[in-house]
C-alpha positions, 0 to 999 in steps of 0.5 A, a space after each residue: 579549483 584544482 586539487 593533489 593528492 598527497 602521495 609522495 614518491 621516493 627513489 633511492 639512489 646510491 649514497 658514496 660512504 661520507 668520512 666517519 668524522 662528518 655528520 649524516 646529511 638531512 637530506 639522507 635522513 628519512 624521518 620515518 614517523 614524518 613519511 607515515 603521516 605524509 604518505 596516504 592512500 589518493 582514495 582516501 586523501 585529499 588535498 584541495 581548497 574548496 569549502 567546507 560545511 558543517 552538519 546543521 540540527 533540525 526538524 524535518 519534515 519526512 515526506 515518503 513515496 509509496 504506490 498503491 491501487 484503487 480497492 473496493 471497500 471490503 467492509 461494504 461488500 453485501 450477501 443476497 441470499 434466499 431466506 427460501 430452500 426452492 428452484 428459480 424459476 426465472 432470473 432478472 439479472 445475467 452477467 456480473 458487474 451488472 449495476 443493481 440499485 436497493 430493491 430491484 428485483 433479482 429472481 423468481 424462486 420456487 419454493 414448495 415450504 413457501 407454498 405450504 405455508 401460504 395454504 396455512 394461512 389461507 386455511 386458517 382464514 377460511 377455517 379459524 377466522 376466530 383463531 388471532 393468534 395462530 394466524 397471526 404466527 402463520 403470518 409471521 411465517 411467511 414473513 420469516 420466508 421472505 414475503 411482505 407484508 404487501 404480499 401477505 396482504 393480497 394474498 389474503 384478499 385473492 386467496 390463491 398462494 403464490 407459486 414463486 417468491 421474489 427475491 430483490 437485492 437489498 443493496 446497490 452496486 455491481 453483481 458479483 458471482 459468490 466466490 465458490 468452486 462452480 463460480 470459479 471454474 465456469 469464469 475460467 472456462 469463460 470465452 469472454 472479459 471478466 467485466 462481461 462473464 455470465 453468472 454461474 446462476 442460471 433458471 433452473 437451479 436450485 437455491 438452499 436457504 441461508 446460503 449466499 447466492 450473489 455479492 454487491 460490490 458498491 464502488 461509491 465505498 472504496 478504499 486505496 491500499 499503499 504499500 508501504 515498504 519495511 524500512 518505511 513502516 517506523 515513519 508511517 503512522 495513523 492518521 498520517 497526511 496523504 496525497 493521492 494522484 491517480 495514474 487515470 487522473 494525474 489532475 484530480 490529485 486530492 488529500 486523506 489520511 491512512 486509516 488504518 496499518 495493517 499488522 502484517 507485511 503480505 505474503 509475496 512482495 513483504 510489504 505493508 500496506 495502509 488503508 486509505 478510506 475515500 468518498 469516490 462518489 465524486 471522484 469515481 475513480 475506476 476500481 483498480 486504478 493505479 495511484 502514487 502516494 507522499 505520505 506526510 509523517 511526522 518532523 523527525 529530529 538530527 543533525 543533517 547534511 546535504 547529499 552530495 557532502 555524503 558518498 554511498 557505498 552500498 550498504 555504508 556511507 562516508 564523507 570527506 572530514 576536513 582536517 588542516 588543509 587536507 580531507 580525509 574520507 571517514 565513514 558516517 552512519 546514516 538514518 532518514 534521506 529527505 528533502 536533499 538531506 541525509 541523517 547522520 546518525 554516527 560518525 562525526 562530532 557537531 564541530 566536525 568540517 566535511 567537503 560540501 561535495 565529497 563526490 567531486 574531491 574523487 576521480 573517475 576511477 578513483 575508489 573511496 575508501 575510508 578508515 
């Protein structure tokens, strides 16, 4: 198929004067209105014989693409704190990211406060065994300091105080330092990698009652943080279905849904974050793994054209609108882009016809210009 631009090149030639009685020649008479209509810029009007299409109204399913990463679910981060103040006599855990299970001993702590409470119970049992009220209060005091009922029974049986109490882990997961200045300084100074860096706690350190000592992250309780660009945020809702494809295991993609949309944009990258909760006990995706996600939003109703029919003009867009046997460049307002279609929000009427392939009508050196 060939096409030609509507360009008229006129050449002015000298005309010999005609007799006054002779009528003016039609060849020399130029209608300025007709000339203005015919002479059009080559980058805006094209004469061509090619198929034309019209906009179609439909409800298109919106599929948004996003990237993100696997991270710990902060709702299940556990903090280990001591019930007594004292000195760490023995440390059973050494490194960060060390796997522990619930009930596993973490450290033995010598506490003068705990030693005094044990001696008070032994004194009551020996000197005033009938004072049940005071004995029960002494037992409750030991319980508050971290003594288990089994340890209290053993104390009453052996009649010998225990000089160190064992702190057990109440959680299962990976062991981390509690965020703090000491942990940060030692982690930065460590010559080994972060996954094998020693804990900031050492045997002989003093701990305070009620203060966090260690933090436990559960790798089975994770979420995926998806970056949602501001332009896609109005189309993203809680409950939208997503298809997740991990980079470390692209063949293990799975379906989930958006459970939470953070109400603010994160500083630095200026994106909104959507949280996708999932059970990692089966998938076992590594923390920090990058993922690619496809968010299936609600269908969008509107007038649509194929992408080939719309020419991008930076922040604007245009189409080649058919007018008789020619096509004229017209600016249009666009909305969503999905499934190879562009939503037209202004600039065209439903009865208008446009070129099915607007780019095909332009030379490689042409600059698309609209009215």
